[in-house]
C-alpha positions in Angstrom: 65.9 102.6 74.2 68.5 100.4 72.5 69.5 103.3 70.3 69.8 105.6 73.3 71.9 103.1 75.2 74.2 102.6 72.1 74.5 106.4 71.8 75.5 106.9 75.4 78.1 104.1 75.2 79.5 105.5 72.0 79.7 109.0 73.5 81.5 107.6 76.6 84.0 105.8 74.3 84.7 108.9 72.2 85.3 111.0 75.3 87.6 108.4 76.8 89.6 108.3 73.5 90.0 112.1 73.5 87.7 112.5 70.5 84.5 114.0 71.9 81.8 114.7 69.3 81.8 118.4 69.9 83.9 121.3 68.6 87.3 122.2 70.0 87.0 124.9 72.6 84.2 123.3 74.6 85.0 121.7 77.9 84.3 118.1 78.6 80.9 118.2 80.4 81.2 117.5 84.1 78.6 116.0 86.4 76.4 118.4 88.4 77.9 119.6 91.6 77.6 116.9 94.3 76.5 114.3 91.8 78.9 111.3 91.9 79.9 109.4 88.8 77.5 106.6 88.1 77.6 103.3 86.2 76.5 103.6 82.6 73.3 101.6 83.2 72.1 104.0 85.8 72.9 107.0 83.6 71.0 105.4 80.8 68.1 104.7 83.1 68.1 108.3 84.2 68.2 109.7 80.7 65.3 107.4 79.6 63.2 108.5 82.6 64.0 112.2 81.9 63.0 111.8 78.3 59.6 110.3 79.3 59.1 113.0 81.9 60.0 115.8 79.4 57.0 114.7 77.3 54.6 114.0 80.2 51.8 116.6 80.7 51.2 115.1 84.2 53.8 117.6 85.4 51.3 120.4 84.9 48.4 121.4 87.0 45.6 120.3 84.6 47.5 117.7 82.6 47.6 119.8 79.4 51.3 121.0 79.3 54.6 119.2 79.2 58.1 120.5 78.7 57.7 119.4 75.1 54.6 121.5 74.7 56.8 124.6 74.4 60.0 122.8 73.4 59.2 121.0 70.1 61.9 118.9 68.5 61.0 119.9 65.0 61.8 123.5 66.0 65.1 122.6 67.6 63.2 122.5 70.9 61.8 126.0 70.6 58.2 126.9 70.2 57.3 128.9 67.0 55.2 131.5 68.9 56.1 134.9 70.2 55.5 133.6 73.7 53.5 130.7 75.1 50.6 131.0 77.6 50.6 128.8 80.7 47.9 126.5 82.0 45.9 129.4 83.5 46.0 131.3 80.2 48.4 133.9 81.6 50.5 135.1 78.7 54.1 134.2 78.6 56.7 137.0 79.1 59.5 135.8 77.0 60.1 133.8 73.8 60.8 130.1 74.3 64.5 129.4 73.5 65.8 126.4 71.7 67.6 123.8 73.9 70.5 122.7 71.7 73.7 122.3 73.7 72.1 123.6 76.9 74.6 121.4 78.9 77.2 124.1 78.1 75.1 127.2 78.3 74.8 129.0 81.6 73.1 131.2 82.7 70.2 129.4 81.1 67.6 132.1 80.7 67.4 135.5 79.1 67.8 137.6 82.2 68.3 135.6 85.4 72.0 134.8 86.2 70.8 132.7 89.1 69.6 130.0 86.7 72.9 128.3 86.3 72.0 124.6 86.4 69.6 122.5 84.5 68.3 120.8 87.6 67.4 124.2 89.2 65.9 125.6 86.1 63.3 122.8 85.8 61.5 124.4 88.7 60.9 127.7 86.7 58.3 126.3 84.3 56.9 123.7 86.7 56.5 125.7 89.8 57.1 129.3 88.7 54.5 132.1 89.1 56.0 135.0 87.1 54.4 134.0 84.9 52.5 130.7 85.7 53.5 128.1 83.1 52.8 124.5 84.2 51.2 125.7 87.4 52.3 123.2 90.0 53.3 125.6 92.8 51.5 124.3 96.0 51.0 120.9 94.4 54.5 119.5 94.8 53.2 116.4 96.5 50.8 115.7 93.7 53.8 114.8 91.4 54.6 111.8 93.5 50.9 110.8 93.6 50.4 111.0 89.9 53.6 109.3 88.8 53.4 106.8 91.6 50.2 105.4 90.2 52.1 104.1 87.2 54.0 101.0 88.0 56.3 101.6 85.1 57.3 105.0 86.5 57.9 103.3 89.9 60.3 100.9 88.2 62.0 103.6 86.2 62.7 105.8 89.3 64.1 102.8 91.1 66.5 102.1 88.2 67.5 105.8 87.8 67.9 106.5 91.5 68.8 103.3 93.3 70.6 105.1 96.1 67.4 106.5 97.5 65.1 103.7 96.7 63.7 105.3 93.6 62.1 108.2 95.5 59.5 110.1 93.3 59.7 113.8 94.2 60.4 117.1 92.4 64.1 116.9 93.0 64.5 113.5 91.3 62.2 114.6 88.5 64.4 117.6 87.9 67.6 115.4 88.0 66.1 113.1 85.4 64.8 115.8 83.1 68.2 117.5 83.3 70.0 114.2 82.4 67.8 114.0 79.3 68.5 117.7 78.4 72.2 117.1 78.6 71.8 114.7 75.6 70.4 117.6 73.4 73.7 118.0 71.6 73.7 119.6 68.2 76.8 119.8 66.1 75.7 118.3 62.8 75.1 121.4 60.7 76.7 122.2 57.3 79.0 124.6 59.2 80.2 121.7 61.4 80.7 119.5 58.4 82.7 122.1 56.4 80.0 122.1 53.7 79.2 125.8 53.4 77.6 127.0 50.1 79.3 129.8 48.3 76.8 132.3 49.7 77.2 130.9 53.2 81.0 131.3 52.9 80.5 135.0 52.0 78.0 135.3 54.9 80.6 133.8 57.3 82.9 136.8 56.4 80.1 139.2 57.1 79.3 137.5 60.3 82.9 137.6 61.5 83.0 141.4 60.8 79.6 142.4 62.3 78.3 139.7 64.7 81.1 137.6 66.2 81.8 140.1 69.0 78.9 138.7 71.0 78.0 135.5 69.0 81.3 133.9 69.6 82.9 130.5 69.9 81.4 127.1 69.1 78.0 128.0 70.6 77.9 131.4 69.0 77.2 133.2 72.3 79.4 135.0 74.8 76.7 134.2 77.4 76.8 137.9 78.4 74.1 140.4 78.8 73.7 143.3 76.3 71.2 146.1 75.6 70.0 146.3 72.0 66.7 148.1 72.6 66.3 151.6 74.2 65.6 151.7 77.9 61.9 152.1 78.5 60.9 152.4 82.1 57.3 151.5 81.2 58.2 148.3 79.4 56.7 145.2 81.0 60.1 143.3 80.9 63.1 145.2 82.2 65.5 142.3 81.5 68.5 141.8 83.8 67.4 144.7 86.0 64.6 142.6 87.4 67.2 140.2 88.9 69.9 142.7 89.9 68.1 146.0 90.6 71.0 147.9 89.0 70.0 150.8 86.8 72.6 149.9 84.2 70.9 146.5 83.7 67.6 147.8 82.3 66.8 146.2 78.9 69.9 143.9 79.0 69.3 140.3 77.9 71.6 137.4 77.5 73.1 136.7 74.1 71.3 133.6 72.6 73.2 130.8 70.9 72.7 130.8 67.1 72.8 127.1 66.7 69.7 126.2 64.7 68.7 129.8 64.8 66.6 129.7 61.5 64.4 127.0 63.2 63.7 128.8 66.5 61.8 131.9 65.4 60.2 134.3 66.0 63.2 136.0 67.6 64.2 138.5 70.3 63.6 138.0 74.0 59.9 138.7 73.6 59.5 137.1 70.1 58.8 140.4 68.6 61.0 140.0 65.6 58.9 138.0 63.1 61.7 137.4 60.6 65.4 136.7 60.9 66.1 139.8 58.8 64.2 142.0 61.2 66.1 140.5 64.1 69.4 141.3 62.3 68.3 144.9 61.5 67.4 145.5 65.1 71.1 145.1 66.0 71.6 148.4 64.2 74.6 147.3 62.2 74.8 148.6 58.6 74.2 145.9 56.1 73.6 146.0 52.4 70.9 143.8 50.8 73.7 141.5 49.6 75.2 141.3 53.0 71.8 140.4 54.5 71.2 137.6 52.0 74.6 136.0 52.5 74.4 136.4 56.2 71.1 134.6 56.3 72.6 131.9 54.2 75.4 131.5 56.8 72.9 131.4 59.6 70.9 128.7 57.7 74.1 126.6 57.6 74.0 126.5 61.4 70.8 124.3 61.3 71.3 120.6 62.2 68.6 118.5 60.4 69.5 115.4 62.3 68.9 117.1 65.7 65.3 117.8 64.8 64.6 114.2 63.7 66.7 112.0 66.0 64.5 109.2 67.3 66.2 109.1 70.7 65.2 112.7 71.4 61.6 112.3 70.3 58.6 111.4 72.5 59.1 107.8 73.6 56.5 105.3 72.3 57.5 102.5 74.8 58.6 102.2 78.4 59.1 99.1 80.5 58.7 97.0 77.4 55.2 98.2 76.6 53.5 100.8 74.5 52.8 104.2 76.0 
């Protein structure tokens, strides 16, 4: 917790000094709409609470699945499987994305433009039914019962949400988890440090020529929706069409960020690309074997080893001064 507090204070100081620890071209993160500025101690308490909740399987129907079940730090908060089944065993529909820099990425999911805030998105895995993930729909009140049995959680909610007496409910759970997710900042790669290998430098040139039209800017995404696979009316996932109902949106999915991309496979919206080379080839851009090798070297240089090992992002081992 001391490291987390120091990190938040250092971040605040850098932003105030006009030297934010993220690349030029990204806006200074703002507070969620309607959320007033808060003292650093409350913000710290909210992030600490959100971190604990992110790793707590009590947010699932049978106590077997936490946010971190599908978002593993060692995989840049992705999953490593094509899709992940929920608590009922229902198969997942889409590949689990990494969470690096989600505070800047909206819309947040592959094919639903309505998912524009981290607070609202928390409800998708916890209460969603298409597919069932954590399975808490209809059990919203159970969250307060479960967490309220833990006197440490009661104290943490009071510290994080003093204005409403520390109310334990889905809304405050979502606000806390979102506060933690906003600390998942990843700009420590070889690319960011200007330490590209010779092959990665060659790959950067290939990338600029063949990939940067959609994978653009500091986050390597235009946040737009594009169609890379042929339209198949029988496909189980129709992409953006499912949200808009417009024929032109069949098989369109949002461009993912490429930060830590070598750590977040398998790839594609359904995890069907088992290697990064296969994912590249499915873009149907001509590439020689040499182009492919150096392009992969460049993508590898977007990995941030510190992000996958930072102690302040890992499962907490203490809360309220005692071991968990």
